[in-house]
N, C-alpha and C positions, 0 to 999 in steps of 0.2 A: 504493500499500500504506499503510495507517494506521501510524502510529507504535506503536499497541498490538502488532501483527503483528510488526512490524521488531523489538519488544524481547521476542518470545516466545523462551524459553529461555535468555536473556542472564543471567549471575549476575555481579551488579555490586557491588563493594566501594566505599563512599565513606568516606574518612578525614577527619573533620572534628576539630581540634584546639583546640576549644573547647567546653566543658560548658553556655555560655551560648545560649540559643537565638537563631539568627541567619539570616543570608542563605542559608547551605549547608543548614542545617537545614530552611529552610522550603522548599528545592528537593526535598528528600527527601519531605516531605509531599505537595508538589505531584504528584512523580512518582508516588508512591502512590495518589492520586487520579485521574492521568490514565492510568496504566498498571497496572491493579488485580493483573494475573498477573505483575508484574516481581518478579524475585529479587533483591532490594536489601538490603543488610546496611550498617549505618552503625557505624563503630568511633568513639567518643568517648573523651576522658579520663574516668578513674574519680577524678572531684571534684565538688564542689559545684555546682550549677546545674540549670537547668530543663530543658536539651534533652533529655537521655534520656527523662525523664518525656513530655514533650509529642511526641516521635517514636512513643514506643510507644503513646500514645492515639490517635495516627492510623495505627496498625495497620504500622508500620516497625519491623523486627527491629533491636535496639540491642544492639552490644559494648562494655562497659566495660573500658579497659585501662589498665595505667600508662603515659600518651602524653605525654613531655615534649616540649616545642617550644622553637627558639630565638625570640627576641624581637627587634623592630625597633629597641630600644633596649637599653643596658646595664643599664638599672634591673630589676630583679629576674630576672636572666638565669640566674644559677646555672650559668656556663660549665662548670665542673669536674663538677656532676654530670650537665649535659646529655652531655658527652662520655663520661663513664663509664657511663651506660646507654644511649646512642645504639644501637651495635651489638646489644645485646640487644633493642631496641625494633624494630628492622628486622627482626630473626629472628622475634619474636613476629608482628608482620605477615605476614611469608612464612609462617611456619606457619597463620595463619588462612586465607591466601589458599589453600593448599592442601586445608585442612578443608574449605572452603567450593566449592572447585572453581570459582574466580573466573576469568572472562574479562577483565575489563576493571576498573581500579582508578582511582579518581577522587582527587585529593588538591586542596585548596583553599589558597591562598596562598602567596606567594613562597618562603616560608623553611621550608616543610615537604616537604622531601626524603625522610624516612624510607620514605614510602608508596610513592613513584615507585622508589626503589631495591629495595624489597622486590619490588614488581610488576616490574622488571625482571629480577632473579633467577630468577622463577619463570614467565617469558616472556609475561605478561598485556600486555594493551594499556594504556597509560597516557593517561588526560584529566587535563591540569593547568590548573585554573582560576585565573586571575589576577582577583581579585574586587574590590579595592581600590586606593588609593591611598597607603595607609599608608606602606609602607617607603622609608626616604630614598632618593635619586637614586641615591646611590653604591652603596647595597647592591644596588639594581636592577641597575647594571651588573656588579657582582661575581656575583650569583646568576644572572642570565638565563643565561649558557653551560651552567649545570647544567640549566635548565628545558629548555633547547634540544635537550640532548643526551639526556634522560633520557626526555622526553614524547614521545608521538606525535601527540598533537592537544594544541594549545593554546587555551584558550577564555578569553574576556574579556567582562567585563560592561560592553557598549557597545562600538561601534567606535572611538571616541576613546580608550578607556581602553587599548587597543591599543598606540597611538603613545607612550603613557608608559612602556612597558616595551621597553627597546632589544633589537632583533633578534625580538620576537614576530611580526613579519610577516615575517620573513626566507624561510619556506618558504610559498608559494602554497599554498593548499587545505589546508593544516593549522593555521591559525589560525580560530577561528569564533568569532563574537559572540551574544550574548543579551540578552535583556532579562529580569529576575528574573520569576518567575510571583508574581502575585495568586490567593491561593486565598480563595472567598466564604467568609468566616468568618460563621458562625451566631451572631447575638446571642443574649444570654441570656434573653432576653425582657422584660429589664429597658428602659422606655421611655426618651425622651430627660430627662424631667423628673424620674423616679426618679434615673437615672444621675447627672444633675447633682447631686441632692439627696445621693447617696452619696459624691459626689466633694466636697461641701463648696462647691460653686458656686451662687449665687442664680440664680433663674430670670430676672432682668433682668440678668444679668452677660454680657457677651462673653466667652467662654473662647478660650483659644490653646493647644494640645495640641502637644507635642513626644515622640517615641518613641524609645528607642533603649538600647543598653548603656551604662550609667553610667559611661563614661571620657573621658578628658580628649577624645579627637579628635571627639567629638559636639559639643564647643563650647558646652556647654549654660550655659556661664557668661556667655559673649556675650549670648546670647538673655535672661537674665536681667536684664543691664545694658540692653539694647536695651528692654525692655519696663519697666525699672523708674522710668519718669519721674514726678514728683510729683503727685499727684491735683491736679486744676485747674490744669494746666500750660496755658498760652495756646497757642493752635494745634493742640492734641493733644486725641484724645478721651478720655473716661473711660478710665483705666488699667483692662485687662481681668485676669481672674482667669488662672492659670497653672497648668496641670498638665503635669510632666515624668514621665513613668513607662518605667520599665526596669530591668532586672537589674544587680546588682552583679557586675561581672566579676573574677575572681581576679586579685590584685595592685592593684585600684583601690577597695577598701574606703575608703580614707581620701579619697579624691577625691569620692566620692558625701557621705559628712560633710560634709565643705567645702562641697560644693555645695548641699546642704540647708540649711545656716547661711547661706550667702549669699541665697539666696531668701528665708528668714524675715527676714532683715537689711533687704532692698530691700520688706518690708511683702506679701509674697505669703502668707505664712503658713507653718505648718507642714508642712502637707500638700502644698505645691507638687511637691516631690520624693520620689519613692519608687517602691516596687512598684505593678504595679495593683493595686486592691482585689480582695479575695477576691470571688469569684461575678460578677466583671465580666470581660467579654473585649477585645480590642483593638476589634472591631466596635462594643460599647458605648460605648467611649472616642471614637472616631471620630465616632459618632452624637450625641455629647451636644456636640462642639465648633464654634465656629463658624470657626477658622483653624487650618491646620496649620504647624508650623515646623519647618524643617530649618537647623541653625546650625553645622554641620560645619566642622571646620578645612580648609584646603588639602589637607593629606596626610591622607586619611580613606577616603573612599567611592567604591564604584563607580557603580552605580544602587541605593539604598537600596529596599528591598522596601516598607517602611512609606509612602515617598511615594507609590509606585503605590498602597497600599491606601486613603489619604487620598483620593487622587484619584477612586478607584473610588467611594466613598463621597460625592462630590460637593463636598470639601471645596475652598476656594482654597488652596494652597500657597504659602508663600515660602519660598525654601531659597536655601544657598549654592550658587554655581556651582560642584561640586567633582566629579572622576571624569568620568563620562559623563552626568551628569543632563540636561544640556541637550538630550540626545536624547529623552528624555521630556517634559521641560516647554517649551513654547512660551512664550518669555518676553512676559509681556502679554497673553498670549490664555488658555493654561491654567493658568497660575501665573506665579510672578515669581522671577527670580533676580537675585541680588545677590553682590558679590564676599565670598569668604571673609575674615572679619576685620573687613570693615568695619562695625562696630556702629551707625555713625549710618545707613547706606542700610537696613540691617535694620530699624532702629526706624522710618524714614522710612516703609518700604512696609508694615511691619504696621499701623502707625497709619492710614495712607490706608485699607486694606482695613476696619479695625475702626470707622473712619468713616462706611462706605459699605456698607450691607446687600445693596443690590440689585447692586453690582459683585461681592460675594463669591457670590452665588447665581449670576450670569451665568459668572463665571469657572469656578467647581465644576460646572456643566453640562457645560462643554467638557472640563474635566479628566477628567471620569467617561465621556465619548465617547472620548476618547484612551486612557485607561488601558485601556478593555476591549478596544482593537483589537490594544494590543502586549502584553499582560502575561497572555493566558491560560494557565492550565496545560498545555492541550492544544497548544497552540503551542511552548510551552517544550519539552515533553515531545520534539515531533518534532526540534527543533533537537539536542537531548540525545543521543536515538537516533541521528542522524546521526552525532555524535561517537564516540560508542561503536561504531559499525560501522565508521568509518573508523580507530578506534585497532587494532580487530581486526584488520582488512585488513593493518594497517601491520606488526603485530607476528607475524602469520603470515609475511609477507614478509621480516621480520628473521631469524625461526627458521629459514626455507629458506636464506636467505643464510649463516648461521652453523652450519648442519647439512645440506650438500648431499645432497638425497633424503630428507630429515624431512618430516613433516608439520606441518600448523599446531599452535600450541600448544592445548591443552585445547579 
């Protein structure tokens, strides 16, 4: 039976605590593509960001509400405000679950318990996705008992990510790993040469591209340092052009400003860091690049979708070995992995690729083949529908256990 037929009639609520488009938003777009009849609603915070517009343009229903979230650090925490509003937030989510007659609720990230509590209050299945390694280890130990108690299914981006969350694999058959889906992005029609012109990159320059929300976990400052060797340095190729593109997340506006100034001071120009140019898409940006770089810090990623997108476009990728990224990049074959924080190794690897066009092309061909195998939206949809069905089965079993003689929830 196909994933589409398995999903028929399911009503799913995905709660995403970020207004900036990222991995969970990309999942929703992929599901809308692979499962056109799916009744999916996404809840987002009512704050500035590109997530809502991009989801709606893909045909995904979006509900924006006052959605506060705890943070992994005390910076910008607002604990009193969070505690005061959290009960009402849970109530609002429970009301939405009733209005939409939801069967399964997806929550994303370790700290976002509000959706899981609301779902359990309404008898829904709960699928809890652990999507990155950003939370400190101590916080993982503190929060995982709640995740285990409130969830029916735990999903992780990659097998190795589950090992980094204590207890995630305690219940065999209820932990499911997945690879983020890659959606075939349609370029705007702008060719490589014109895109590079619009990016301010000369035709004969090599171009290194990095993409991600502009926050410290992405390690863009280290990438700037790694590539910022003086022109004419012995043993290194001509310094490349650099374009870092991403959205500014709430709470990180200062970081984005400092990053832009850092890149300009290193000689990469004022256009090195910023939003993607109007009229261009990620597909255009990747099509104009020679190398893709991921410089994320040790506590940051799961499997970044943009890495798989770059591989799909036939780009050689140099990435820090974070999260479960080693599950999609074969080091030395479909890309290159370096230790997070090792700026010297990052520089050495990037310089070697920039000096060897034939090597870049060979690695890119292998990367495209491997990415196509593991990251199709259809494959992702099949895994996710399996998790939804399992969560519903377990929720029904839970309802029968607590209400003898009662039927399954909605």
